C-alpha positions as a Markdown table, in Angstrom:
| # | Residue | x | y | z |
|---|---|---|---|---|
| 1 | Met | 13.3 | -4.6 | 0.6 |
| 2 | Gly | 13.3 | -3.0 | 4.1 |
| 3 | Leu | 10.1 | -2.1 | 6.0 |
| 4 | Ala | 11.3 | 1.6 | 6.2 |
| 5 | Ser | 11.5 | 1.7 | 2.4 |
| 6 | Cys | 8.1 | 0.0 | 2.1 |
| 7 | Lys | 6.6 | 2.5 | 4.5 |
| 8 | Arg | 8.1 | 5.5 | 2.7 |
| 9 | Ile | 6.8 | 4.3 | -0.7 |
| 10 | Ile | 3.3 | 3.5 | 0.5 |
| 11 | Glu | 3.0 | 6.9 | 2.3 |
| 12 | Arg | 4.2 | 8.8 | -0.7 |
| 13 | His | 1.4 | 7.2 | -2.6 |
| 14 | Gly | -1.1 | 8.3 | 0.0 |
| 15 | Gly | -1.4 | 4.9 | 1.6 |
| 16 | Arg | -0.9 | 3.4 | 5.1 |
| 17 | Ile | 0.9 | 0.4 | 6.5 |
| 18 | Trp | 0.5 | -1.3 | 9.8 |
| 19 | Ile | 1.1 | -4.7 | 11.5 |
| 20 | Asp | -1.0 | -7.0 | 13.7 |
| 21 | Pro | 0.3 | -9.9 | 15.8 |
| 22 | Ala | -0.7 | -13.3 | 14.3 |
| 23 | Ser | -2.0 | -16.1 | 16.4 |
| 24 | Gly | 0.9 | -18.1 | 17.6 |
| 25 | Asp | 4.1 | -16.9 | 16.0 |
| 26 | Gly | 4.6 | -14.2 | 13.4 |
| 27 | Thr | 3.1 | -10.9 | 12.3 |
| 28 | Ile | 0.6 | -9.9 | 9.7 |
| 29 | Phe | 1.5 | -6.9 | 7.6 |
| 30 | His | -1.3 | -4.8 | 6.1 |
| 31 | Phe | -1.2 | -1.8 | 3.7 |
| 32 | Thr | -3.7 | 0.2 | 1.8 |
| 33 | Leu | -3.3 | 2.5 | -1.3 |
| 34 | Pro | -6.0 | 4.9 | -2.5 |
| 35 | Ala | -7.7 | 3.9 | -5.7 |
| 36 | His | -8.1 | 6.6 | -8.3 |
| 37 | Arg | -10.7 | 6.4 | -11.1 |
| 38 | Gln | -9.4 | 6.9 | -14.6 |
| 39 | Ala | -10.9 | 9.8 | -16.5 |
| 40 | Glu | -13.6 | 8.9 | -19.0 |
| 41 | Gly | -12.4 | 8.1 | -22.5 |
| 42 | Arg | -8.8 | 7.8 | -21.3 |
| 43 | Thr | -6.7 | 4.7 | -21.6 |
| 44 | Asp | -3.5 | 3.6 | -19.8 |
| 45 | Asp | -1.6 | 4.2 | -23.0 |
| 46 | Glu | -2.3 | 7.9 | -23.1 |
């Protein structure tokens, strides 16, 4: 999966993606997604 696709998916879900250079060679990819609380008394099956 391309990084542009990952970025688009994450941003559509209200998240953020960024990179940091790693010590030596390579890059570290980070992303966050918002956590939503489930309504009381509701289950995933509903």
